[in-house]
N, C-alpha and C positions, 0 to 999 in steps of 0.2 A: 529342392523346394525353395521358392522365393516368398518373402513375407512383405506385406504392405507396410507403408509408413503411417503415422498418425495424421489426422486431418490438418492440424496446425501446430506450429512450434513457436517458442519464444526464446530470445537470446539469453544466455547466462552470463556472458562476459568472463567465462572461466576457460582457460586453456585446456584442450583435450576433451572438453565437454560441449562447448560451443552453444548448443541449443537442446531444449527438452520439450516434450509435449506441453501445450499451453496449460492444461489442467493439473500439471505436476507442480509440486512445491520444490524450493531449494532451501537447504538448511545446512547446519554444521553438525558433524558427528557428535560433538559434545553436548549439543542441545537435544539430540534424539536418542542418546545411549549413555550408559554409565561405563566409562573407560577407566580401567585401573591396571596396575602392575605392581610387582614387588619393588619397592624403592629402598636403596641402602641396605639390601639384604644379601648376606654372604651366601655363596653356594655351599652345598653340603659335601662333606667328604664321603668316600665310599663306605667307611665304617659306621657312618651315621644312619645309613639305610637299615631297614628292618625286613624280616622275612614276610611278615604280615602286618598290615596296618592300613594307612590311608593312601590312596593312589596319588602319585606324584608325577604328573605328566611333564614331558619335555618335548622339544620340537620334533624328534623322530616319531613320536607317538601321534602327531597330527597330520603326518604326510599320508596322502591317499584319500580315498572316497569316504572312509569311515575312520573314526578315532580308534587307535589300538589301545584297548584297556587291559590287554593280556601281558605284553612284554614291557612292564613298567617297574619303576622303583616304588618302594613304600616307605612312608615316614611315620613317626610316632604321633600320638594324639597331641603331645606338647607342641611338636613342630607344626602340626596341622592347625592348632588353635592360635598360633602366633600371628597369623594374618587372616582373620575371619572374613575380610572383604574379598579374599581370593577363593573362597569356597565356591565350587562350581555348581551350576544348576542347569537343568535342561533349557536349551535355547541360547546359552552363552556362545558367543563367537570368539574363537581363539586365534590370535595372530602372532606369528613369529616376528619379533621386533629387533633382532640382532643378527649380525654376521651374514654368511652366504645364503642362509635360508630366509632372509628378510622378506616378508610378504606372504610366506606360506600361511594358509588359512584353513580352518575347519570349524564345524559347528557341533556343539554337544547335542546330539539327537537322543541320547539315552545315557543314563548313569547307572552302571552296575552296582556302585557303592560310592561312598563319599570320596571326593577327589579335589585336588588343587593342582596348581601349576608351579613350575620353577620360574626363575627370574628372566628367562628368555622369551616368555610368552606374555602378551597382553590379553586381558579378559574384557570383552565388550558385551554388556547386557542391554539390548535394545529397550527403549521405552514404548509407550502405547502406539505411536504412529509408525513404528518401524518393525517389520517382520524379520525374525532372526535369519531365516533362509534367504530372504531377499538381500540382507546385508552380507551374508556369506557369499552369494554370487556376485554382488557388487564389488567385493574385495578381489574377485578374480578377473575383473574387467581391465581392459587396457588403460582406461581412464585412471583407475586407482593405482595401477602399476606405475604410470607416469607420475602421478602425484607422489608416490613413495620415493621414486628416484629423485624427484625435485627437492623433497624435504628431508631425506635421510641425512644424518649428521655423523660425526665421528671422524677423527683423523686417520685411524687405523681400521677398526672394525665398524662397518656401517651400522647405524642405530636409528630407531625411530623413538622420539621422545613423546611422552604422554601428552604434553601440551600441543605438539604438532598433530597428533591423532585427533584430539578434540577439535582442531581447526579444519579438518577435512571437510570440504564442501561436498554434499551428497544430494542426489535427486530423491524426492519423496513422492512416489505415486500414491493415489488413494490406497488404503490398506487392502481393500478387496482386490484391487488391480495388482498389488504386490503378490497376493496369493495366487492369482492367475499366472503371473510371470514365473513364479516359483514352480507351480505345477507343470508348466511347459518345460522349464529347464531341467527339472528333476527327470522327466521322461526322456528328453533329448540327450542330455549328458550321460544318462545311464546307458543309452544305446551306443553312444560313441565310446564310452569307457569300456563297454563289453567288447567292442571291435578292437580297441587298442590292446586289451588283455589277450585276445585271440592271436593278434599279430606278435605280441611279446612272447607268448607261449611257443609260437612257431619258430622264433629265433632261438629259443632255448632248445627246442627239439632238434634244430639244425646243428647246434653246437654239440648236443649229446650224441647225435648220429656220427658226426665227424670224429669225436673222441672215441666212440665205440669201434669204429672201423679202423682208426689208426692204432688203438690199443691191440686189436686183434692182429693187425699186420706185424707189429713189433714183437709179438709173442708166438704167432703161428706162421708168419710168412705170407707170401702172396699165392703160392701154388697149393691149391687144395688137395692135389694128388701126391704131394711130397710125403715120403715115408716119415713116420713120427716115432718119437721115443719118450718115455716118461722122464720128466725133468727132475723128479724127486722133490719138487716144491709144490705145495698145495695150491697156491694161487696162480701158478704157471701151468700146471697140468702137463699135457703132452706138447712137445716142441719138435720142430724139424730135426730129423736124425743127424744131419751134418752140422747143426749149430752146437756151439760149446755153451755149457752152463757153468758159470763161475761168479764169484763176488765182483761187484762193480770195481772195487779197488784194483783188480787185475788190469783194468782197461783205462783207469783215470787216476790222476793224483788229486787227492782231496786236501784242501787247505782251509783252515779256519782263520777268520779275520784277527787282526792284531787289536789289543785292548788300548786303543788311543784314548787318553784321558780327556774328558769333555772340557776341562778348563783350558785345554790347549787348542780348542777348535778356533778356526779363523773364519772371517767373512771376506777376506781379501781374494778377489777374483784371480789374482796372479798366483795364488797358492794352489796346491793339488787337491782335487775333490776327494772326499772320503765316501766310499760306497757303503751305505748303511742299509739296515733292513727296510727302512721306510722308502728306499729308492727301488726296491725290487717289486715289480708288479707281475701280473700274469702274462708272460710272453714278452715283456719289455722292461727296460730300465727307465725310471722316471726321475728327472732331476729338478722337479719343482721346489723341493725342500733340500737345500744343499748346505753342507758345512765343508770347510777346507782345513788343510794341514800345511804348515810352513816347513818345507824340506830344508835340511842342513847337510852339508858335506859330511859324510861318514856317519849318517844317522842309522845305517844298517836296516833300512826298510825295504831293500830291494826285493826281498822274498814276497812282500805283499803288494808289489806292483802288478796290476792286472793287464792282460793283453787282449787284443781282438780275438774273438773265438772262444775265450773262456766262458764257461757256463756258470752262472751264479745262482745261488739258492738261498732264500730267506729261511733261517733256521728257527726263528721264533714265529709261531703261528704260520707254518708253511702253507696250510690250506685255508683259503678263504672262499667266499661264495662263488667266485668266477673260476676257481681252479687252484693249482699249486703255483706258488710264487717262484718261478724259475724263468730265466732269460739268458740269451746269448749276447755277449758284449759285441758292439759294433765300433766302427771308427769314431763315432760321435761320443762314445762312452769312455774313451781313454784320452789322456792318462787319468788314472784314479788309483787309490789305495784301498785295500780291503779292511773293513772294520769288523770287529767281533760280532757274533751272532749272524754273520753271513758266511757262506761257504763258497769257495771257488773250486770248480771241477775242471781240470785241464786234461782233455782226452789224449790217449796215446795214438800212434799211427794206425791202430787197429779199430778205432772208433771215430765216426764222424760226429762233430759237435752237434749238428741238428738232430742226429739220431739219438744222441744222449738226451737232448731235451725231451724228445718223445718218450723215451724210457721213463723219465722222471714224471712226466705228465700222466702216465698211465695208472690204471687201478692197482697194478702189481706193487708199485712203489708205496702207494698209500697203505695197502694191506701189510706190507713189510714193516712200516713205521708205526702204525697205530697201536699195536699191542705194547710197545715199549716207549711210547711217546711220554716224555717227562714234562712236568710243570702242570699246575692246576689252572691258574688264571691265564697263563700264557703257555700253550703247548709248545714244546721245544724238541727238536731232533739234534742228534750229535753227529760229528764227523765220522765216528765209528759206525753208527747206524747206516749212514750213507754208503760208506765203503763196504759194509757187509751185505748190502742189497744184492741178492742173487738174480742174475740176468741171463737170458738166453741170447747169445750173441751170434748173429749171422756173419759170413764173410763180408769184407768191406764193399765188394761190388754189389752184393745183395742189399746191403744197407742203402746204397745209392738208389737202387730200384725202388725200394720201399719208400724212401724219401720223395722220389719223383711221384709215386702214387699218392702219397700224403699231400704233396703240394698241389696236385691236380684237384684232389678232393677239397682242400682248403680254399682254392680259387673259386670253385663252384659254390661252396657254402658262403664265401665272402660276397659273391655276386647276389645270391638269394637274400642274404641278410641285409645288404644295402638296399635292395628293392623293398624289402619288408619294412625297414626303418623309414624309408621315404613315405611309405603308406601311413606309418604311425605318425610321422611329422605332419602330414596333411590332415589327418584326423584331428590331431591336437590343435592345429591352426583353425580348423572348422569349429571345434568346440569353443575355442577362445573367442572367435568372431561372433558366434551365436550368443554366447553369454554376454559379451560386451554390448552388442546391439540391443539385446532385450532389456538389460537393466538400465541402460541410458536412454531408452525410448527411441532408438533409431528405427526399430521395427515394432509393429503392433501384433503381439502373439495371442491376444485374448481369445480369438475364435478358434485357435488351434489347441485349446486346453482339453484334456480328458479328465474324467472324474476320479479315476482310481489312482491318486497320487500319494506318495509317502508323507507321513506327518511326523512331528516330533512326539516322543513318548517317554514317559517315566517308567523305567524298568525297576529301579530300586532307589530309595532315597536314604 
């Protein structure tokens, strides 16, 4: 669908905005809204939160179409009353003003109970000439994104200062026209967001199908007619008759990392990298956050030198949303030394490294570890638990055939996932373009408005 332009425009003299409809005004955010944030306020420690109290929103809570009021921290009345100006009300626009999430925005459409924000969020309360939802969409426009990039400060962590926010030049259509633009965008973005959600769910289903098929292959084999036997293990059930059932330690050597003291960490690129838990992702090793260790002759650290083909497993919080944190080392990952809280599994000649990865990715390993997983705040598995994991092991040639099948399946899933992600990217580009054009007056959407549009509402005060 194409949209008409307005009949006439006027120059703004503002980069990235250029011109707006003739009947629109131009102003500064500080003139049209009350902008504030916590100044000189220290962050709270974990022990200062309470089980029930006043909602304390942070940046993760404002990501998405609606604010998450469920997965939040709570603070006491004393803490809540410390900054009365930050008490939220329906219609407040919340903006992330620090770090990698800089520019993330949402609007308080409802308040389940009294709430405030931490120091990473700015609170913007529009005055009479500015609609909250219009401002919410304006902050999603490419014009404001460029403005933020131009004005953000900070030598290390990017930051938006309150004074800079107040100076933001913003277009101001008549209030009735703002409502029409909002009504149009509420409808159109909801449609696009629903399509994106469908595509994202498709990607998750593809991943789940791949995992299910591979898990079945490494526990049941590829031949549905093969004679079976009872494994004696509840989560394994029956396995091919010619497979052996034994603890994983029969097929691998398990090594826990060395307790390198943190005060000896180096940042010298010529030293040896330390493989830490933070470096273990799902299916790959990540070196964005690296520390090093200076080697000395006779330091007796040879046992913790890792090799290509070693399989490494994060022992603290081994399962995350995307799967288990296990990966096989490649040429790009060595040399490196193994730090504590990470396990290295070195397969014997009777086990292929990639097959070992699939064994650890499967549901059987999860069910083995969960009943005995230690640690409350940070779940942890031990090298003993890893070694005691009972596996059904096929002959080496059958492992190779199963891996070939898994790789073919993975290639198909990867291709479908890439196509689906391309569709998601195009939808998001479309969404951004429509929002930017509507709130800056590049298109006139007034005659495309429907009556049944969402409104802000007070659920509880």
